[in-house]
N, CA, C and O atoms as a DFTB+ gen file, in Angstrom:
668 C
 N C O
     1  1       0.823      -1.190       0.000
     2  2       0.000       0.000       0.000
     3  2       0.864       1.249       0.000
     4  3       0.520       2.238      -0.648
     5  1       1.974       1.220       0.714
     6  2       2.824       2.395       0.825
     7  2       3.824       2.519      -0.320
     8  3       4.472       3.557      -0.462
     9  1       3.958       1.483      -1.134
    10  2       4.929       1.516      -2.230
    11  2       4.278       2.042      -3.499
    12  3       3.313       1.454      -3.990
    13  1       4.789       3.133      -4.032
    14  2       4.293       3.672      -5.287
    15  2       2.895       4.244      -5.160
    16  3       2.433       4.540      -4.058
    17  1       2.227       4.398      -6.286
    18  2       0.887       4.956      -6.343
    19  2      -0.130       3.814      -6.241
    20  3      -0.273       3.016      -7.167
    21  1      -0.823       3.748      -5.121
    22  2      -1.751       2.647      -4.858
    23  2      -2.876       2.603      -5.893
    24  3      -3.251       1.527      -6.358
    25  1      -3.406       3.752      -6.248
    26  2      -4.493       3.809      -7.228
    27  2      -4.040       3.232      -8.565
    28  3      -4.766       2.442      -9.169
    29  1      -2.868       3.606      -9.033
    30  2      -2.348       3.075     -10.297
    31  2      -2.165       1.559     -10.219
    32  3      -2.441       0.847     -11.185
    33  1      -1.707       1.075      -9.085
    34  2      -1.509      -0.367      -8.927
    35  2      -2.842      -1.115      -8.983
    36  3      -2.934      -2.181      -9.591
    37  1      -3.867      -0.558      -8.351
    38  2      -5.194      -1.180      -8.393
    39  2      -5.735      -1.212      -9.827
    40  3      -6.286      -2.223     -10.265
    41  1      -5.576      -0.110     -10.549
    42  2      -6.035      -0.044     -11.937
    43  2      -5.275      -1.039     -12.812
    44  3      -5.859      -1.654     -13.704
    45  1      -3.992      -1.195     -12.565
    46  2      -3.191      -2.170     -13.312
    47  2      -3.628      -3.602     -13.025
    48  3      -3.628      -4.445     -13.923
    49  1      -3.998      -3.876     -11.787
    50  2      -4.495      -5.214     -11.430
    51  2      -5.781      -5.518     -12.184
    52  3      -5.943      -6.612     -12.726
    53  1      -6.691      -4.556     -12.220
    54  2      -7.953      -4.752     -12.941
    55  2      -7.680      -5.001     -14.418
    56  3      -8.209      -5.947     -15.002
    57  1      -6.852      -4.151     -15.022
    58  2      -6.549      -4.277     -16.446
    59  2      -5.855      -5.603     -16.767
    60  3      -6.202      -6.270     -17.742
    61  1      -4.886      -5.975     -15.953
    62  2      -4.154      -7.235     -16.170
    63  2      -5.099      -8.427     -16.065
    64  3      -5.024      -9.357     -16.869
    65  1      -5.971      -8.399     -15.091
    66  2      -6.902      -9.503     -14.898
    67  2      -7.842      -9.637     -16.095
    68  3      -8.102     -10.746     -16.561
    69  1      -8.347      -8.517     -16.588
    70  2      -9.273      -8.560     -17.716
    71  2      -8.568      -9.016     -18.991
    72  3      -9.054      -9.912     -19.681
    73  1      -7.444      -8.414     -19.301
    74  2      -6.806      -8.674     -20.590
    75  2      -5.892      -9.903     -20.607
    76  3      -5.602     -10.432     -21.680
    77  1      -5.437     -10.363     -19.448
    78  2      -4.554     -11.535     -19.428
    79  2      -5.221     -12.793     -18.883
    80  3      -4.953     -13.890     -19.374
    81  1      -6.079     -12.657     -17.883
    82  2      -6.671     -13.826     -17.236
    83  2      -8.054     -14.193     -17.786
    84  3      -8.381     -15.373     -17.917
    85  1      -8.850     -13.191     -18.102
    86  2     -10.216     -13.423     -18.576
    87  2     -10.284     -14.316     -19.814
    88  3     -11.178     -15.160     -19.883
    89  1      -9.383     -14.176     -20.802
    90  2      -9.470     -15.033     -21.987
    91  2      -9.404     -16.532     -21.689
    92  3      -9.910     -17.334     -22.474
    93  1      -8.802     -16.918     -20.588
    94  2      -8.710     -18.343     -20.251
    95  2     -10.030     -18.921     -19.743
    96  3     -10.203     -20.140     -19.722
    97  1     -10.959     -18.059     -19.336
    98  2     -12.218     -18.535     -18.763
    99  2     -13.416     -18.448     -19.696
   100  3     -14.486     -18.976     -19.391
   101  1     -13.241     -17.787     -20.825
   102  2     -14.369     -17.618     -21.743
   103  2     -14.206     -18.506     -22.968
   104  3     -13.110     -18.620     -23.515
   105  1     -15.309     -19.142     -23.403
   106  2     -15.220     -20.045     -24.554
   107  2     -14.864     -19.310     -25.851
   108  3     -14.118     -19.835     -26.678
   109  1     -15.392     -18.108     -26.026
   110  2     -15.086     -17.302     -27.195
   111  2     -14.682     -15.921     -26.712
   112  3     -15.349     -15.321     -25.869
   113  1     -13.597     -15.434     -27.249
   114  2     -13.098     -14.147     -26.777
   115  2     -12.716     -13.283     -27.968
   116  3     -12.160     -13.768     -28.954
   117  1     -13.020     -12.011     -27.863
   118  2     -12.570     -11.039     -28.849
   119  2     -12.365      -9.706     -28.133
   120  3     -12.673      -9.568     -26.949
   121  1     -11.849      -8.746     -28.857
   122  2     -11.538      -7.445     -28.257
   123  2     -12.786      -6.771     -27.681
   124  3     -12.709      -6.090     -26.659
   125  1     -13.933      -6.962     -28.337
   126  2     -15.180      -6.368     -27.869
   127  2     -15.547      -6.900     -26.482
   128  3     -15.986      -6.138     -25.621
   129  1     -15.371      -8.194     -26.267
   130  2     -15.700      -8.808     -24.969
   131  2     -14.757      -8.284     -23.888
   132  3     -15.189      -8.016     -22.767
   133  1     -13.489      -8.138     -24.211
   134  2     -12.527      -7.611     -23.236
   135  2     -12.862      -6.169     -22.873
   136  3     -12.795      -5.792     -21.704
   137  1     -13.221      -5.368     -23.862
   138  2     -13.614      -3.982     -23.577
   139  2     -14.898      -3.953     -22.760
   140  3     -15.058      -3.108     -21.879
   141  1     -15.822      -4.884     -23.051
   142  2     -17.056      -4.976     -22.270
   143  2     -16.739      -5.321     -20.815
   144  3     -17.371      -4.791     -19.902
   145  1     -15.766      -6.205     -20.594
   146  2     -15.357      -6.520     -19.221
   147  2     -14.890      -5.271     -18.488
   148  3     -15.246      -5.064     -17.327
   149  1     -14.102      -4.442     -19.148
   150  2     -13.654      -3.179     -18.548
   151  2     -14.827      -2.242     -18.316
   152  3     -14.899      -1.565     -17.290
   153  1     -15.748      -2.207     -19.280
   154  2     -16.919      -1.332     -19.153
   155  2     -17.810      -1.760     -17.998
   156  3     -18.346      -0.913     -17.285
   157  1     -17.974      -3.063     -17.806
   158  2     -18.788      -3.573     -16.697
   159  2     -18.199      -3.098     -15.369
   160  3     -18.929      -2.642     -14.489
   161  1     -16.890      -3.206     -15.230
   162  2     -16.231      -2.752     -13.999
   163  2     -16.469      -1.260     -13.804
   164  3     -16.803      -0.828     -12.700
   165  1     -16.304      -0.473     -14.854
   166  2     -16.501       0.979     -14.759
   167  2     -17.955       1.328     -14.445
   168  3     -18.217       2.225     -13.644
   169  1     -18.909       0.619     -15.077
   170  2     -20.327       0.882     -14.814
   171  2     -20.680       0.568     -13.365
   172  3     -21.390       1.331     -12.710
   173  1     -20.179      -0.553     -12.875
   174  2     -20.479      -0.930     -11.491
   175  2     -19.866       0.049     -10.499
   176  3     -20.466       0.344      -9.466
   177  1     -18.683       0.548     -10.804
   178  2     -18.021       1.486      -9.901
   179  2     -18.799       2.788      -9.792
   180  3     -18.927       3.343      -8.701
   181  1     -19.317       3.278     -10.902
   182  2     -19.949       4.593     -10.898
   183  2     -21.456       4.568     -10.686
   184  3     -22.052       5.598     -10.368
   185  1     -22.073       3.418     -10.854
   186  2     -23.521       3.313     -10.733
   187  2     -23.982       3.550      -9.305
   188  3     -23.313       3.167      -8.346
   189  1     -25.142       4.191      -9.183
   190  2     -25.700       4.391      -7.839
   191  2     -26.454       3.153      -7.371
   192  3     -26.743       3.014      -6.182
   193  1     -26.771       2.262      -8.289
   194  2     -27.452       1.003      -7.959
   195  2     -26.529      -0.138      -8.363
   196  3     -26.096      -0.193      -9.514
   197  1     -26.214      -1.056      -7.442
   198  2     -25.241      -2.115      -7.748
   199  2     -25.807      -3.261      -8.582
   200  3     -25.918      -4.391      -8.106
   201  1     -26.160      -2.959      -9.823
   202  2     -26.661      -3.979     -10.736
   203  2     -26.469      -3.488     -12.163
   204  3     -26.084      -2.340     -12.384
   205  1     -26.734      -4.350     -13.120
   206  2     -26.624      -4.010     -14.538
   207  2     -27.921      -4.372     -15.233
   208  3     -28.572      -5.346     -14.857
   209  1     -28.302      -3.614     -16.230
   210  2     -29.442      -3.941     -17.062
   211  2     -28.927      -4.811     -18.205
   212  3     -28.265      -4.312     -19.115
   213  1     -29.222      -6.090     -18.165
   214  2     -28.696      -7.049     -19.131
   215  2     -29.163      -6.708     -20.543
   216  3     -28.365      -6.716     -21.480
   217  1     -30.448      -6.409     -20.699
   218  2     -31.002      -6.122     -22.031
   219  2     -30.273      -4.963     -22.696
   220  3     -29.786      -5.102     -23.817
   221  1     -30.193      -3.825     -22.021
   222  2     -29.587      -2.645     -22.650
   223  2     -28.079      -2.802     -22.823
   224  3     -27.521      -2.319     -23.809
   225  1     -27.414      -3.465     -21.887
   226  2     -25.971      -3.675     -22.022
   227  2     -25.676      -4.559     -23.222
   228  3     -24.764      -4.269     -23.997
   229  1     -26.436      -5.633     -23.384
   230  2     -26.235      -6.524     -24.533
   231  2     -26.524      -5.794     -25.841
   232  3     -25.806      -5.966     -26.826
   233  1     -27.561      -4.991     -25.849
   234  2     -27.914      -4.243     -27.050
   235  2     -26.840      -3.198     -27.369
   236  3     -26.410      -3.080     -28.516
   237  1     -26.408      -2.438     -26.352
   238  2     -25.410      -1.385     -26.558
   239  2     -24.068      -1.936     -27.025
   240  3     -23.379      -1.300     -27.823
   241  1     -23.696      -3.111     -26.536
   242  2     -22.391      -3.685     -26.863
   243  2     -22.462      -4.744     -27.954
   244  3     -21.452      -5.346     -28.320
   245  1     -23.677      -4.965     -28.472
   246  2     -23.861      -5.937     -29.545
   247  2     -23.289      -7.307     -29.159
   248  3     -22.474      -7.893     -29.871
   249  1     -23.748      -7.782     -28.013
   250  2     -23.292      -9.075     -27.506
   251  2     -24.524      -9.865     -27.055
   252  3     -25.489      -9.284     -26.556
   253  1     -24.490     -11.163     -27.227
   254  2     -25.614     -12.009     -26.830
   255  2     -25.694     -12.178     -25.317
   256  3     -24.701     -12.028     -24.604
   257  1     -26.894     -12.491     -24.847
   258  2     -27.098     -12.671     -23.402
   259  2     -26.234     -13.794     -22.843
   260  3     -25.649     -13.657     -21.768
   261  1     -26.156     -14.905     -23.574
   262  2     -25.369     -16.031     -23.074
   263  2     -23.907     -15.635     -22.899
   264  3     -23.279     -15.986     -21.900
   265  1     -23.367     -14.906     -23.867
   266  2     -21.981     -14.428     -23.774
   267  2     -21.825     -13.484     -22.591
   268  3     -20.823     -13.529     -21.877
   269  1     -22.829     -12.625     -22.388
   270  2     -22.767     -11.672     -21.280
   271  2     -22.802     -12.401     -19.936
   272  3     -22.052     -12.051     -19.024
   273  1     -23.658     -13.403     -19.808
   274  2     -23.702     -14.170     -18.563
   275  2     -22.397     -14.927     -18.335
   276  3     -21.945     -15.043     -17.196
   277  1     -21.781     -15.446     -19.406
   278  2     -20.465     -16.078     -19.286
   279  2     -19.439     -15.064     -18.780
   280  3     -18.608     -15.381     -17.928
   281  1     -19.504     -13.847     -19.311
   282  2     -18.580     -12.788     -18.887
   283  2     -18.747     -12.484     -17.406
   284  3     -17.757     -12.381     -16.681
   285  1     -19.994     -12.338     -16.946
   286  2     -20.231     -12.062     -15.525
   287  2     -19.707     -13.200     -14.651
   288  3     -19.081     -12.956     -13.619
   289  1     -19.963     -14.434     -15.061
   290  2     -19.487     -15.592     -14.303
   291  2     -17.964     -15.603     -14.233
   292  3     -17.388     -15.897     -13.185
   293  1     -17.315     -15.285     -15.347
   294  2     -15.848     -15.257     -15.387
   295  2     -15.296     -14.133     -14.518
   296  3     -14.315     -14.333     -13.801
   297  1     -15.914     -12.953     -14.572
   298  2     -15.456     -11.834     -13.736
   299  2     -15.617     -12.168     -12.248
   300  3     -14.800     -11.763     -11.421
   301  1     -16.681     -12.913     -11.919
   302  2     -16.896     -13.362     -10.547
   303  2     -15.831     -14.388     -10.155
   304  3     -15.288     -14.326      -9.052
   305  1     -15.534     -15.326     -11.050
   306  2     -14.522     -16.351     -10.770
   307  2     -13.137     -15.735     -10.597
   308  3     -12.317     -16.261      -9.843
   309  1     -12.869     -14.636     -11.281
   310  2     -11.580     -13.943     -11.175
   311  2     -11.538     -12.975      -9.988
   312  3     -10.541     -12.283      -9.782
   313  1     -12.605     -12.930      -9.224
   314  2     -12.724     -12.042      -8.053
   315  2     -12.612     -10.568      -8.412
   316  3     -12.084      -9.772      -7.635
   317  1     -13.108     -10.205      -9.585
   318  2     -13.227      -8.789      -9.926
   319  2     -14.586      -8.257      -9.500
   320  3     -14.714      -7.099      -9.102
   321  1     -15.600      -9.112      -9.587
   322  2     -16.930      -8.726      -9.119
   323  2     -17.422      -9.778      -8.131
   324  3     -16.912     -10.898      -8.081
   325  1     -18.414      -9.396      -7.357
   326  2     -19.072     -10.315      -6.423
   327  2     -20.555     -10.293      -6.780
   328  3     -21.220      -9.266      -6.647
   329  1     -21.058     -11.424      -7.229
   330  2     -22.477     -11.538      -7.547
   331  2     -23.181     -12.022      -6.287
   332  3     -22.951     -13.135      -5.813
   333  1     -24.041     -11.164      -5.757
   334  2     -24.781     -11.483      -4.533
   335  2     -26.207     -11.803      -4.947
   336  3     -26.914     -10.947      -5.478
   337  1     -26.626     -13.036      -4.704
   338  2     -27.940     -13.486      -5.126
   339  2     -28.857     -13.644      -3.915
   340  3     -28.433     -13.552      -2.763
   341  1     -30.123     -13.885      -4.222
   342  2     -31.065     -14.215      -3.153
   343  2     -30.756     -15.621      -2.666
   344  3     -30.176     -16.417      -3.405
   345  1     -31.133     -15.936      -1.438
   346  2     -30.718     -17.197      -0.819
   347  2     -31.075     -18.432      -1.627
   348  3     -30.211     -19.280      -1.850
   349  1     -32.295     -18.561      -2.066
   350  2     -32.696     -19.799      -2.732
   351  2     -33.020     -19.549      -4.200
   352  3     -34.096     -19.914      -4.675
   353  1     -32.107     -18.938      -4.902
   354  2     -32.311     -18.688      -6.319
   355  2     -31.973     -19.955      -7.099
   356  3     -30.868     -20.486      -6.984
   357  1     -32.924     -20.436      -7.890
   358  2     -32.722     -21.662      -8.659
   359  2     -32.359     -21.367     -10.110
   360  3     -32.216     -22.294     -10.908
   361  1     -32.210     -20.106     -10.461
   362  2     -31.882     -19.744     -11.836
   363  2     -30.466     -20.171     -12.168
   364  3     -29.531     -19.929     -11.405
   365  1     -30.324     -20.811     -13.321
   366  2     -28.988     -21.189     -13.766
   367  2     -28.245     -19.973     -14.302
   368  3     -27.069     -19.771     -13.999
   369  1     -28.938     -19.163     -15.102
   370  2     -28.339     -17.943     -15.623
   371  2     -28.970     -16.772     -14.903
   372  3     -30.154     -16.486     -15.078
   373  1     -28.189     -16.111     -14.110
   374  2     -28.701     -14.981     -13.358
   375  2     -27.606     -13.956     -13.188
   376  3     -26.437     -14.302     -13.018
   377  1     -27.984     -12.701     -13.234
   378  2     -27.008     -11.660     -12.954
   379  2     -26.930     -11.413     -11.452
   380  3     -26.099     -10.629     -10.994
   381  1     -27.779     -12.070     -10.692
   382  2     -27.786     -11.882      -9.253
   383  2     -28.624     -10.687      -8.859
   384  3     -29.045      -9.901      -9.708
   385  1     -28.860     -10.557      -7.588
   386  2     -29.640      -9.437      -7.085
   387  2     -28.793      -8.172      -7.045
   388  3     -29.281      -7.080      -7.335
   389  1     -27.524      -8.325      -6.685
   390  2     -26.588      -7.205      -6.630
   391  2     -25.270      -7.659      -7.231
   392  3     -24.851      -8.802      -7.051
   393  1     -24.632      -6.761      -7.937
   394  2     -23.302      -7.033      -8.467
   395  2     -22.392      -5.937      -7.930
   396  3     -22.578      -4.756      -8.225
   397  1     -21.419      -6.339      -7.148
   398  2     -20.499      -5.393      -6.525
   399  2     -19.078      -5.694      -6.978
   400  3     -18.773      -6.820      -7.371
   401  1     -18.222      -4.702      -6.925
   402  2     -16.816      -4.975      -7.157
   403  2     -16.322      -5.801      -5.984
   404  3     -16.620      -5.486      -4.832
   405  1     -15.581      -6.838      -6.264
   406  2     -15.169      -7.772      -5.226
   407  2     -14.237      -7.129      -4.202
   408  3     -14.363      -7.377      -3.004
   409  1     -13.318      -6.316      -4.664
   410  2     -12.387      -5.634      -3.771
   411  2     -12.895      -4.215      -3.545
   412  3     -12.882      -3.414      -4.479
   413  1     -13.340      -3.881      -2.346
   414  2     -13.873      -2.541      -2.096
   415  2     -12.899      -1.411      -2.445
   416  3     -13.336      -0.306      -2.767
   417  1     -11.596      -1.668      -2.386
   418  2     -10.639      -0.606      -2.712
   419  2     -10.676      -0.229      -4.187
   420  3     -10.191       0.838      -4.565
   421  1     -11.250      -1.096      -5.027
   422  2     -11.374      -0.759      -6.446
   423  2     -12.329       0.415      -6.654
   424  3     -12.166       1.182      -7.603
   425  1     -13.327       0.563      -5.776
   426  2     -14.229       1.713      -5.880
   427  2     -13.450       3.013      -5.704
   428  3     -13.656       3.975      -6.443
   429  1     -12.567       3.033      -4.732
   430  2     -11.773       4.236      -4.495
   431  2     -10.831       4.494      -5.669
   432  3     -10.672       5.639      -6.093
   433  1     -10.208       3.447      -6.194
   434  2      -9.275       3.600      -7.316
   435  2      -9.984       4.113      -8.567
   436  3      -9.399       4.851      -9.360
   437  1     -11.248       3.720      -8.739
   438  2     -12.006       4.124      -9.924
   439  2     -12.865       5.360      -9.678
   440  3     -13.615       5.778     -10.561
   441  1     -12.762       5.948      -8.486
   442  2     -13.592       7.117      -8.158
   443  2     -15.054       6.745      -8.101
   444  3     -15.914       7.503      -8.548
   445  1     -15.338       5.577      -7.552
   446  2     -16.686       5.009      -7.566
   447  2     -17.626       5.548      -6.511
   448  3     -17.274       6.415      -5.712
   449  1     -18.831       5.011      -6.532
   450  2     -19.921       5.394      -5.648
   451  2     -19.636       4.944      -4.213
   452  3     -19.341       3.774      -3.969
   453  1     -19.726       5.881      -3.271
   454  2     -19.418       5.599      -1.866
   455  2     -20.401       4.596      -1.253
   456  3     -19.999       3.742      -0.463
   457  1     -21.676       4.694      -1.609
   458  2     -22.669       3.756      -1.074
   459  2     -22.383       2.324      -1.506
   460  3     -22.516       1.395      -0.709
   461  1     -21.994       2.144      -2.755
   462  2     -21.662       0.801      -3.243
   463  2     -20.366       0.303      -2.632
   464  3     -20.216      -0.894      -2.385
   465  1     -19.427       1.206      -2.385
   466  2     -18.194       0.817      -1.686
   467  2     -18.538       0.249      -0.315
   468  3     -17.995      -0.777       0.095
   469  1     -19.442       0.920       0.390
   470  2     -19.869       0.423       1.708
   471  2     -20.482      -0.970       1.593
   472  3     -20.151      -1.872       2.363
   473  1     -21.385      -1.133       0.615
   474  2     -22.042      -2.430       0.450
   475  2     -21.029      -3.512       0.071
   476  3     -21.111      -4.639       0.559
   477  1     -20.080      -3.174      -0.793
   478  2     -19.054      -4.146      -1.196
   479  2     -18.216      -4.567      -0.004
   480  3     -17.874      -5.741       0.138
   481  1     -17.884      -3.614       0.854
   482  2     -17.083      -3.923       2.033
   483  2     -17.853      -4.850       2.980
   484  3     -17.302      -5.832       3.478
   485  1     -19.114      -4.537       3.222
   486  2     -19.927      -5.363       4.119
   487  2     -20.115      -6.765       3.531
   488  3     -20.001      -7.755       4.253
   489  1     -20.400      -6.856       2.235
   490  2     -20.568      -8.165       1.596
   491  2     -19.278      -8.977       1.710
   492  3     -19.317     -10.176       1.988
   493  1     -18.142      -8.326       1.498
   494  2     -16.848      -8.998       1.620
   495  2     -16.640      -9.521       3.038
   496  3     -16.275     -10.681       3.228
   497  1     -16.870      -8.668       4.026
   498  2     -16.657      -9.063       5.422
   499  2     -17.621     -10.153       5.869
   500  3     -17.220     -11.074       6.581
   501  1     -18.889     -10.065       5.463
   502  2     -19.855     -11.102       5.843
   503  2     -19.462     -12.454       5.245
   504  3     -19.559     -13.487       5.907
   505  1     -19.019     -12.434       3.992
   506  2     -18.602     -13.685       3.371
   507  2     -17.344     -14.245       4.037
   508  3     -17.231     -15.455       4.231
   509  1     -16.402     -13.372       4.385
   510  2     -15.181     -13.824       5.053
   511  2     -15.491     -14.384       6.439
   512  3     -14.936     -15.405       6.845
   513  1     -16.370     -13.716       7.146
   514  2     -16.672     -14.103       8.530
   515  2     -17.597     -15.312       8.623
   516  3     -17.364     -16.227       9.413
   517  1     -18.667     -15.305       7.792
   518  2     -19.695     -16.335       7.926
   519  2     -19.756     -17.305       6.750
   520  3     -20.526     -18.265       6.789
   521  1     -18.973     -17.079       5.719
   522  2     -18.934     -17.996       4.588
   523  2     -20.044     -17.820       3.578
   524  3     -20.034     -18.468       2.531
   525  1     -21.002     -16.957       3.870
   526  2     -22.087     -16.744       2.929
   527  2     -22.708     -15.366       3.141
   528  3     -22.745     -14.834       4.251
   529  1     -23.186     -14.821       2.047
   530  2     -23.916     -13.561       2.097
   531  2     -24.933     -13.581       0.966
   532  3     -24.617     -13.964      -0.161
   533  1     -26.139     -13.169       1.272
   534  2     -27.215     -13.135       0.288
   535  2     -27.855     -11.764       0.291
   536  3     -27.768     -11.028       1.273
   537  1     -28.495     -11.426      -0.808
   538  2     -29.244     -10.170      -0.883
   539  2     -30.577     -10.365      -0.185
   540  3     -31.175     -11.439      -0.248
   541  1     -31.029      -9.327       0.473
   542  2     -32.344      -9.367       1.096
   543  2     -33.399      -9.324      -0.001
   544  3     -33.281      -8.552      -0.953
   545  1     -34.417     -10.144       0.130
   546  2     -35.480     -10.151      -0.875
   547  2     -36.315      -8.881      -0.813
   548  3     -36.977      -8.520      -1.786
   549  1     -36.283      -8.204       0.328
   550  2     -37.046      -6.971       0.479
   551  2     -36.087      -5.851       0.889
   552  3     -35.650      -5.794       2.039
   553  1     -35.766      -4.972      -0.044
   554  2     -34.835      -3.868       0.224
   555  2     -35.379      -2.902       1.281
   556  3     -34.616      -2.138       1.872
   557  1     -36.693      -2.934       1.519
   558  2     -37.273      -2.065       2.537
   559  2     -36.938      -2.545       3.945
   560  3     -37.081      -1.796       4.911
   561  1     -36.493      -3.790       4.062
   562  2     -36.140      -4.351       5.361
   563  2     -34.642      -4.307       5.625
   564  3     -34.221      -4.097       6.763
   565  1     -33.835      -4.503       4.591
   566  2     -32.398      -4.520       4.767
   567  2     -31.697      -4.853       3.462
   568  3     -32.345      -5.076       2.439
   569  1     -30.359      -4.887       3.500
   570  2     -29.567      -5.122       2.294
   571  2     -29.090      -6.563       2.155
   572  3     -29.207      -7.157       1.083
   573  1     -28.553      -7.124       3.235
   574  2     -27.937      -8.444       3.163
   575  2     -28.441      -9.348       4.268
   576  3     -28.867      -8.891       5.329
   577  1     -28.380     -10.665       3.989
   578  2     -28.709     -11.681       4.977
   579  2     -27.519     -12.626       5.051
   580  3     -27.018     -13.096       4.030
   581  1     -27.076     -12.895       6.273
   582  2     -26.012     -13.863       6.486
   583  2     -26.327     -14.614       7.767
   584  3     -26.513     -14.021       8.830
   585  1     -26.381     -15.931       7.642
   586  2     -26.748     -16.803       8.772
   587  2     -28.068     -16.388       9.419
   588  3     -28.221     -16.445      10.639
   589  1     -29.010     -15.973       8.586
   590  2     -30.337     -15.611       9.072
   591  2     -30.428     -14.244       9.710
   592  3     -31.499     -13.865      10.184
   593  1     -29.338     -13.488       9.738
   594  2     -29.333     -12.150      10.327
   595  2     -29.403     -11.126       9.202
   596  3     -28.680     -11.225       8.211
   597  1     -30.294     -10.129       9.369
   598  2     -30.516      -9.106       8.358
   599  2     -29.674      -7.869       8.665
   600  3     -29.692      -7.353       9.783
   601  1     -28.934      -7.400       7.649
   602  2     -28.047      -6.246       7.797
   603  2     -28.479      -5.136       6.853
   604  3     -28.865      -5.397       5.713
   605  1     -28.414      -3.915       7.323
   606  2     -28.663      -2.728       6.514
   607  2     -27.369      -1.933       6.460
   608  3     -26.726      -1.710       7.485
   609  1     -26.988      -1.503       5.255
   610  2     -25.769      -0.736       5.066
   611  2     -26.164       0.693       4.726
   612  3     -27.014       0.920       3.865
   613  1     -25.539       1.665       5.411
   614  2     -25.888       3.042       5.089
   615  2     -24.977       4.056       5.726
   616  3     -24.020       3.719       6.422
   617  1     -25.297       5.301       5.473
   618  2     -24.523       6.421       5.993
   619  2     -25.071       6.922       7.318
   620  3     -25.784       6.207       8.022
   621  1     -24.728       8.158       7.647
   622  2     -25.075       8.735       8.944
   623  2     -26.575       8.795       9.209
   624  3     -27.007       8.568      10.339
   625  1     -27.365       9.092       8.206
   626  2     -28.804       9.295       8.427
   627  2     -29.628       8.038       8.147
   628  3     -30.849       8.127       8.023
   629  1     -29.003       6.895       8.047
   630  2     -29.713       5.662       7.718
   631  2     -30.601       5.228       8.877
   632  3     -30.180       5.228      10.034
   633  1     -31.811       4.868       8.555
   634  2     -32.766       4.372       9.557
   635  2     -32.653       2.850       9.635
   636  3     -32.313       2.213       8.639
   637  1     -32.930       2.252      10.799
   638  2     -32.754       0.813      10.987
   639  2     -33.635      -0.078      10.105
   640  3     -33.290      -1.237       9.878
   641  1     -34.756       0.432       9.609
   642  2     -35.722      -0.385       8.871
   643  2     -36.113      -1.559       9.746
   644  3     -36.443      -1.370      10.917
   645  1     -36.084      -2.773       9.203
   646  2     -36.425      -3.957      10.001
   647  2     -35.199      -4.844      10.214
   648  3     -35.330      -5.991      10.641
   649  1     -34.045      -4.335       9.928
   650  2     -32.836      -5.134      10.037
   651  2     -32.375      -5.240      11.490
   652  3     -32.685      -4.391      12.326
   653  1     -31.627      -6.305      11.764
   654  2     -31.075      -6.466      13.116
   655  2     -29.908      -5.532      13.361
   656  3     -29.694      -5.064      14.480
   657  1     -29.140      -5.259      12.281
   658  2     -27.960      -4.388      12.411
   659  2     -27.939      -3.368      11.280
   660  3     -28.247      -3.682      10.130
   661  1     -27.570      -2.143      11.633
   662  2     -27.303      -1.094      10.641
   663  2     -25.817      -0.813      10.694
   664  3     -25.280      -0.478      11.750
   665  1     -25.154      -0.947       9.566
   666  2     -23.709      -0.739       9.498
   667  2     -23.418       0.525       8.725
   668  3     -22.255       0.888       8.549
């Protein structure tokens, strides 16, 4: 952290992972897919809502849904993103309930949304501590569920809602 420019190092890690590691996980790869991987990271960092619109993204980037879902799965496997799903989701192809950058420090490196940085940090810690984290089915009650406990993530003026903990 103290050696060199931390932000540049984080950006280099993201770029290296996309352009060097991602091709090994996708059945078909081209420059458009690699650029889409970078765009997904940038969209998630700056978005105020931690999710992607599959229809419009596929249309804008001229890529099929199956390819896009493969890309999301690969980015998750490479620990660039964290797909947080509902507890008992039986969908084989799903973008998940929330898509967060896996490493919360990437939000800072990309000048990302502070609220999503908070959620990414909490999701990371819950998974590290309890081995699982799921999205709450009702956002009016809380953000995440881990081991049956409901957590709400927010800033100074956040109200408890129906969650057991507000972080």
